[in-house]
N, C-alpha and C positions, 0 to 999 in steps of 0.2 A: 736278044740279049738286052736287058734293061740297063740304062745308063744311070749311075748313082748321081743324085743331085749334089751340086757343090756346097761346101760348108757356108753357112751365112756369116755375115760380119760379126753377129753376136756370138756365134760358136767359136770363131777364131779368137775373138776378144777373150772369151771365157778360157780357152786353152792357153793363151799367152799368160793370163794371170795365174793359172794353176802351175804351168810348166816353167815359166821364166820368172815371173814377179815374186812368187812365194819364196823360192829358195834365196833370191837376192835380198828380200826383206828380212828373212832369217839371219843371213850373214851380217846385214847392216845393224840389226838389233844386237847381235853378239858383239859387234865391234863398237857399239854405242854411237853410230852414225845417225843420230836422230834428225838432223836437219835434212839429210839425204832422204830419209824415210818420209818426212813431211812432203818433200818435193815430189816424190813418187805417188803419194796418196792424193795429190791435188787434182789429178785427171781421172780419178775413179768415182764411180757411182757409190752411193752409201751401201747399197746391197752387196756390191763386190768387196767393199772394205769389210763388211760384216762376214762375208765368206772367208776372207783372209784371216780374220781374227779367230774364226771357228777352226781353221786348219792349223793355226799356230799352237805350240805347246803352251801350257798354262802360264809359266813365268812371263812369256812374251805377250800374252793377250792383254794384260793390264797395262803394260808398257806402251803398246801400240795404241790402245784406246786413249791414254792420256795425252798422246801427241796430236790428237784431233782437235780442231776448233770446237768451241762450245756448241754452236748451232748444229754442226755436222754430227757431233758425238750423239746427240739425242736421236737423230734419224738412224744412225748406225746401231745404236743400242736396241731399237725396236726390232731390227732384223737379225739380231744375234740368237743363237741357240740358248736354251735355258742354262746349259753348263757354262757357256761363255759369259752370259750375263752375271751369273753368280761369281765367276772368276774376276770379272771386271769390278763388280761391287766391292769385293774383298780387297781390291788394290786401290780403291779411291777413298778419299776423305768422306766423312759423314756429310759435310756441306755440299760436296759435288754430287754425292748420291741423292741428297734431297733435292738438288736442282733437277736432276734427271727424272726423278719420280714426279716431280711437279709438272714436267712437260709431257709426261705420258698420259694417255687416255685412261679412263677408269677400267675398261676391259683389259688393257695391256697390264695395268698394275695388278689386277686380280690374277691374270695368268702368271705373272712373275711370282706372286705370293703362293700360288698353287704349286709351282715347280720348285720352290725353295724349301730347304730343310727347316725344322721348327726354330732352330736358333736364329737363322737368317730372317725368318718371318718376324720374329719378335723384334729384331733390330730394325727391319724396314718399316714396321708399323709405327715405331717411335719417330721415324723421320718424316712421316706424313703429317699434313695439316689436320686439325680436328675434323674438318668436313670430309677430307679425303679418307681418313681413318674410318669414319662412321660408314661411308659408302663402301669401302673395301670390306669391312666386317659384315655388313649387310649382304653384300654379294656372295661372300663366302658361306653365308648361312643357307643359301639355296642348294638343292640337290646338285651332286657333282656334275652331271651331264645336262643340266637344265639351262634354259636360255637366260635365267637370272644371273648365272656365273659369268656370262660373256657380254651382257648388254652394257651400253653406256648411256649415261643421262645427258650426254652432250648432243642435244638436238635442238632444232629451231622450232619453238612453239609460238603460235599466233592466236590472237583473239578473233572471233567470227565478226565482231563489229569493226575491225580495222579496215581501212581502205588499202587498196593495192600500194599506193604511195607510202603509207605508214608501214606497211609490211616490208617493203623493200628497204626502207630506212632502218628498220630493226635488224634485217639480215646483214646490212652493212656494218652495224654496231657490234653484233655478236657472232657473225659468221665465221671469222677466223678461229674462234675457240670451239667451234662445233665439229662433230664428226663428218656431217654432210649438210649441205644447204640445198641440194637438188630436190629433196622432198621436205616440205614443212608440215607441221602437225597443228591442227586447230583444236584448241581445248577451251573449256569454260573455267571458271575460277576454282572449282574443286579439282581441276586437272582431269576432268572426264574427257575422253577422246571423242570429238565431234566429227572430224573429217581430216582429209589431207588435201594439200594443193602443191602442185609442182612449181619449181622455179620458172620453167618455161611458160606456164600460164601467167605467172605474175609479171614477167617482163614484156609479155605481149598483150596484156590486158590494159584497159583504160585505168589510169591512176585513180580515178574517183570511185571505181567499182568496189563494193564491199567484198571481203573474203567469203562471207556467207553465201554469196552468189556464185563464187568460183569453185568453192571446195567440193570434193567428192565425199559424200557421206557413206558410201559403201566401202568401208575400210576393212582390209585384212589385218588382223593382229593376232598375237600369241600371248600366253600367260607366262609369268616369270618361271613357272614349274614345267613348262612345255619342253619336251626333249629337244636337244639341239639338232639332231638328225631330222626330226619332223619340221623344224623351222627352216632347215636347209632345203627340204623338199618343196615347201611352200614358196620360198624365194625363187627357186629354179623354175617351178611350174608356172608362176605368175610373172616372171621376168622382173623382179623387184630390185631396187638398189638397197632398200632398207626395209626392215619390218618392225612396226611398233610393238612395244611390250607393255602389258597392263598388269596390275596387281589383282588380288582377290576382290577389290572393290571397284574394278574396272577403271582405275586411275592410270594415266599414262606415266610410266616410271622410267622408260628408257627405250632404246632401239638397238636392234642388231643389224649390222651391215653385211652386204654381199661378200666382201672380202673375208670377213671373219668366219662366216658360215662356210665358205669354200675351204678354209683351213680345217674346219670340222670334217668336211667330206674327205679331204685328203687323209686325215688322220684315221677316219673310219675305214677307208679303202685299204690303207696300209695295214691296219689291224686285221681286217678280213683276209687279206692275202697271207699274213703271217699265220692266221689260224688255219686257212685252207692248206697250208704247208705243214700243219701240225707243229707250230712253233708257238709257245706262250708269248703273246704280244709284248713289245717293249717300245718305249717312247724315244729311246736313244738311237742314234745312227749305228750302222754296222761297226765302224771302227771305234766309236765311243762306248760301245757296250763291252764291259770287261769279259775276259776269257772265261772265268769261272761263272759269271752271270749268263753268258751265252750258252755254256754247257748245261747249266741248271735249267734254263728255259726250254731246252730241247730234250732233255733226258726223260722228262715225265711222259711225254707223248710216245717217245721211242720205246720206253719200258712198257707202256700200255699196249702198243702195237705188237711188241714182242710177245706179250702174254696172249693177245688175241690170235696172233699168227701160229702159236703153239697148237691151237686147235686143228690147224691144217695137218700138222705132223701127227696128231692123234687119229685123224681120219685116214691118212695114208697107212699108219700102222694097223688100223682096224681092217682095212681092205687090202692088206699086204698079200694075202693069198690070192686075190683076184689079179693083182699085178704080176705075181709069179706065174699064174696060169696063162695070162695074156700080157706079155711085156709090152705089146704095142699100145696098150691103154695109156702107159706112161708118156708116150710120145706126144700126146695131145693135151696133157694137162697145162703146160705153160700157155698154149693158145687159148684155152678155155678161160682160165683165170685172168689172163691179161686183158682179153676182150671184154669180159664181164666187168672187171675193175674200171676199165676205161669208160664203158657205157654208164656205170653207176656214177663216176666222177663227173661226166658230162651232164647228167640229169641234176645232180646236187649243185653243180656250179650255176646252171640256169635257174633253178628254183631259188637259190640263195640270193642271186641278183634280183630276181623278181620280188622277193620279200623285201629286200633293202630299198628298191625304188618304189614300193607300194603298188606294183603291178599285180602282185599275187597276195591273196589274203587267206586266212584260215577257213573262211566260208567256201573257198574254192576247192576244198578237199576232194569231193566227189568228182568234179570235172578233171581235177588234176590226176587222180587215180585212174580214171578211164582213159585219159589222154596218154599217160605214160605206159599203161598196159598195151594200148593199141600201137604205140611207137615201138615197144619192146617186141611185140608180135611181128610187126613189119620188118624191123631190123633183123630179128631172129630168123625169119624165113629167108630173107635175102642172103644173110651171112652163113646160114646153115647149108645152103646150096654149095657155097664155096668150101665150107668145112667138109662136106660129104665128099666132094671131088678130090680134095687133098688127101683125105684118109683112104679113099678107094685107090687112088694112084700109088700111094705109098705101100699099102698092104694087100690090095686086090681083094678086100673082104667087105661085102655089102653090109653085113651085120655090124661090123665095126664102124663103117662109114655112117650108117643110120644112127648108131649110138652117139657118135660124136655130134652129128647134125642136130638130133633132138635135144641133147644135153646143152649145146650152145644156145639153141632157141629158147629153152626154159630159163637158162642162166641169164639171158639178156632181158627177159621180162622181169625176173627177180631183181636184177641189178637196177633197172630203171625205177622199179617201185621203191626199192630200198633208198636209192639216191634222192628220190623225190620226196618221200614221206619223212625221212629223218629230219630234215631242216624244218618241216612243218611241225613235227613233234616238239622240237626244241623251242620253236616260237610259241606253241601252245603252252609250254612250261615256263615261259617268260625268259628263256635263255637266248643267247645270240645264236642264230642259225649257222653262222660261220664256224662254230665249234665242231661241226661235222666236217673234219678235215679230209682232203682227198685221200691221203693214206689210210684213214679210218674206213672210208667207203670201200677202198680197194681190199683191205684186210677182211672186212665182213663178207664181201662178194667172193673172195677167194674161198672162204670156209663154206659158204652156201654152194658155190660152184662145184667144189670137190664132192660135196655130199650129193648134189643133184647128179653129177657125172656117174658116180659109182652106183647110185640107186637106179639110174636109167640102164646102166650096164647090167645090173643084177636082173632086171626084168626082160631085157632084150637079148642078152647073151646067156648061154648056158656054160657057167664057169664054176670050177670047184672052189669052194670057200666063200662064195657070195651068197 
């Protein structure tokens, strides 16, 4: 018997905030005990305060945020959900909103503008400085899921003819305003990317050495129109802290950092899970999604699956005479379609993951088809032995047992092929492979499995009506 690991301090801390502190803060805000609320917030991390605001009802969100000190409020605002950010903005004066926007990084401002309704976007753009306005508009002009939308121009750039001492002096001057100082980018005067140099190399090198002697000229970079998922794969594969972004003329225009790209990965994984469960993806959390919206996002796939599943009913109706002639055939239908559906879902899940991580490509079609066919045959042979034994023990009929065994073996091969090839087909059409939801695979395999079952029975058994 395994012993459960004890909760960590962070877990206990999180539970105390959710179960104890949140109701207490709600009550204090209702009673306008603002000084007491401020005292409670003093010992919390900015991320936990953001979680509290997210969990509060809308009238209380703006009130709690206004109780925060100026410097802390900027940190908390970055960690708020988009709904909470909009609620807070509507509760603050234009001057206060302008101060918050000024403290945000470019990529965070663009993300806020992306999540805001048109009226709020127009208001926010008027509160930006001319330079911030131009950068935000330029970023919003890039394709929706491109690196250009999330890059920041706040990076440390150095000249190749600088010495290490001059470079460190520049980092001290501008470092606090930059997204990261751990990787510095060497450029020439037209802002062409020449190389990179790490802060570790700078602080351990001779102060008189030139940057041109230290920099690494073999630089990994992406374009402003590169897909965000592709950039995330590069950062993960090469263990990078940040990735430089160049424009069409190969000029360095920004960087994307590891933490921002991990947010992209999380969003994509969430979206894929929703699609695999046959739910139209939503950016909102479960409780923030309206009841009508939730129903609307689920009804389409359920309706489609209902229509597809009706084909199973048509097959059963078509072969009803066979079922009347040998009722025992119906005993094994659930086992056949369930096993086939599970096998198809397993294949689809593995292929979708392989496509997402770049492990599998369209050029692997032939290898993939052969591998899945062999897996289907192997699994089919092994499971068909079990199926034959079950059928024979139940009915003492060798013919029925062989029918069930052969049907299961063929169904497993078909399920593996369907589950593997459908994601590849969607990728070839330029669609998200995760659109092949697990219920869709199961439904398709149900239909094919029933047809295979009755056709095998027609050939192996002598039944009236088949």
